[in-house]
Every structure is written in structure tokens, then in C-alpha cells.
C-alpha positions, -999 to +999 in steps of 0.1 A: -521-524-495-507-501-523-533-486-549-515-502-575-522-536-559-556-526-555-558-516-592-548-553-602-574-569-576-599-549-590-591-559-622-587-596-612-623-592-598-636-574-629-626-604-650-641-630-626-672-614-629-673-611-666-665-651-666-696-655-644-718-634-669-705-652-700-707-686-683-743-682-674-747-673-709-732-704-724-704-687-738-680-710-719-648-706-738-648-669-732-657-675-697-627-696-692-603-670-708-615-644-681-615-667-654-576-673-665-573-638-669-585-632-634-562-656-618-533-643-636-541-609-624-544-615-587-513-636-587-494-608-600-507-582-574-491-604-550-458-599-570-464-565-572-473-560-535-437-577-526-422-551-549-411-572-577-419-566-613-441-596-625-426-618-653-440-615-689-460-648-685-493-664-687-483-694-666-499-694-635-474-724-621-445-700-632-463-669-611-467-693-582-430-701-583-423-667-585-443-664-554-426-688-535-393-675-541-402-644-524-410-666-491-446-669-494-462-701-486-483-716-515-490-751-503-528-740-504-524-740-541-512-773-543-541-791-554-553-764-573-555-772-614-535-743-623-520-759-657-554-766-672-563-727-663-529-718-678-537-736-711-571-720-713-553-686-721-545-694-754-566-724-762-600-707-755-588-679-783-579-695-812-592-724-836-570-755-840-572-767-873-611-768-884-620-765-845-632-735-827-629-729-790-664-725-789-668-763-798-641-773-775-655-759-741-684-766-724-702-759-689-679-784-670-648-768-681-662-734-674-671-747-640-639-760-632-623-730-645-644-707-621-635-729-591-599-728-599-600-693-601-620-685-571-594-704-552-568-684-562-585-652-554-591-669-519-554-675-516-543-639-530-568-619-503-553-641-476-516-636-485-525-597-491-547-596-456-510-603-443-496-570-448 
């Protein structure tokens, strides 16, 4: 694994850790954001390891499709809630009308986001171990 790919994975792990810290303190919208960021960075790490420039996109589904196009089996991500985690990227950062993200996200949301992110990171690590 190249040092560049390692950097992307270190950042993904760091975002996961920040998500856990903020979740534990009750900052659920911020935790969801960091979990989404961790999953995105990890998936982009796979693409970089394959010599592919990742698209400028926050859509986790799109990143998985890009990975599939490179011949990687992504079936283990089939039941993972990627769309929900992708939406958290922006919905956790900006108010909608009179509602702040801190009012829309709760412990259940951050727990789901953490679980999804951990599944993505497990997948990424299993793929990169094959290199």
C-alpha cells in the first residue's frame, strides 16, 4: 500500500474517532458528519490504490460504483445504508428552514451512521489487504 493510500486511510480512521468522540458527548449531527467523511475517505482510498482519481463527489453509492467498475466485488456493501450516510454529509451541516441539524439528528442516527461507517472501513481494509 502506498503512503498516499495510507494517508487517506489514516484520515478516515481519524474522522471515525472524531465521530465517536462527538457521539459520546451528544453532538449527534456532528458525529454523523464525521462518520460520513470517514466512509468517503476510505472508499476514495481504494480508488487511489487502483490508480484512479476519485470523482469530486460525496455520494458513497457513486464511489462504490466507481470501485465496481475497477473490477472489485462490492457485494458485501449491498445491505449497508450508504444513501442515508451520504445524505448526512450536507444535512448535518446546514439548517433547513427554521430547523438546525442539532435538532434533527439523535443518538439513533449517530449509532446507525457509526455502524455503517465501520462496515465500510471493514470492507476497505479487506480489499486493500489483497494488494
